[in-house]
N, C-alpha and C positions, 0 to 999 in steps of 0.2 A: 503494499500500502503507500511508498515512499513515495510517488509520484502522483497522489492524490489534488485534486486542485485543491487550494487553500481559500477558505472565504471569511475574512473577517466579518461582526453582526457586532454594530456597535448599536443599542439604543438602552435607555436607564426601565425599559420593562421588563424585569427579568420572565415574566410568564412568554413575551414573545419572543425573546433571544433563545428559551429553551424551545419554546416551537420549532423556530425557523432552523436552531443548531439539529433536531430531532429530525426532521425532514429532509436535511439538505445531506445529513450523514447516511441515510437510508438510501441517497443518491447516490454514495460512493461520494464525497464531496469529505476534509476537512474541515473542523471548524472551528475558531479564533473566538473569542468573546469580550465586548468590553464595554461597562455598564455608564462612562460620562463619556465625554470629548475628549476629555486631555488623553484620554487610559488609552481609547481608539485610536489617537493620534500616536502616542508612542507604539504601538504595537506594529499599526500600520509600516511604522517605519524600522520596527524591527524582525518581523515575518516577511513583508512584500510581498501581500496578500494577491492573489489572481481574480480577486474580486471583492469587491464590499458592500455589504449593507448597512445603511446610517440613516437615521432617525434623524430629524431635523433638530426637534427641540429637546436639550439634551441638558444636562448641570456642566459646568466651566468652560467647554466650548461647544457652540452647535453646529449642526450637521453642514451649514453653508459654509463655515470658516475652514471645520475640514477637507472641505474638497477643493475650496479657493485653495489653500497651504500647499495641499496633495499635488493637485494636476498644473501650477505656477511650477514646480517641481520635476525636471529632467527627467532626475532617478524615479517617480513616484505617478507620473502623468497618465500615462498610457492603465494603470489599473481603472477598469470599469467602475462605477459607482453607481449602485440603484438606493435611492433617496425614498425612506419610506415617510411621510408625513401624513398629520392629522388634519391638516387643514386643506383643504384642493383650491381655495383661491388660485385664480390665476395669476396672479402677482407671485407667489410665491415659485410655480414653476418656471416662471420667468429668470425669477433671482435663481431658481435651480437651474437651468439653462447657462446664464451666466456663469455662475462658479463651475461648470465643467460637466456637470451630472448626466450622467447617460440613459435612465431611467428614470421615471417618478413613479411611487403605485401609493395611494390611498391609504390610509388605515378606515374601515378596518378592508383586510384585504383576503383577497383569497390566499389560500396557501400555492394551488397547482399553479398561477400565474404566477407568484413567486419566483417559482420551480423551475415555471416556462424561459425566463426572462433570465435567469440566471447559465440553465442549460443555452439558449444564445449565445451567451457571451464566451461559456468552457467548452464547448463541445464543437466549433467551427472549426 
């Protein structure tokens, strides 16, 4: 299993993280979890994930800021980011696009939808 794709899930809602981790590991991915923005950013730099699932509203550093910091760094800019948000306002999506987010999912989300999008990036 050493060549499993690594996914970093960053969300301050533990049940969401656990559910995603369970579903994605069942798909054969290796999952890493962080529960606030600062920990998520540090972990991203440490493990170089193949993909990130990132919540917007989090303690310490919000998801947009993490996305921006990673996307403006040549070392990490190619990591696909799927942004998860409870807010569906259009301006949120525009901010997400400006910060380099690849995909946008609104809570509550369908797990199948998340898995399909993850597979789209990691199975080509």
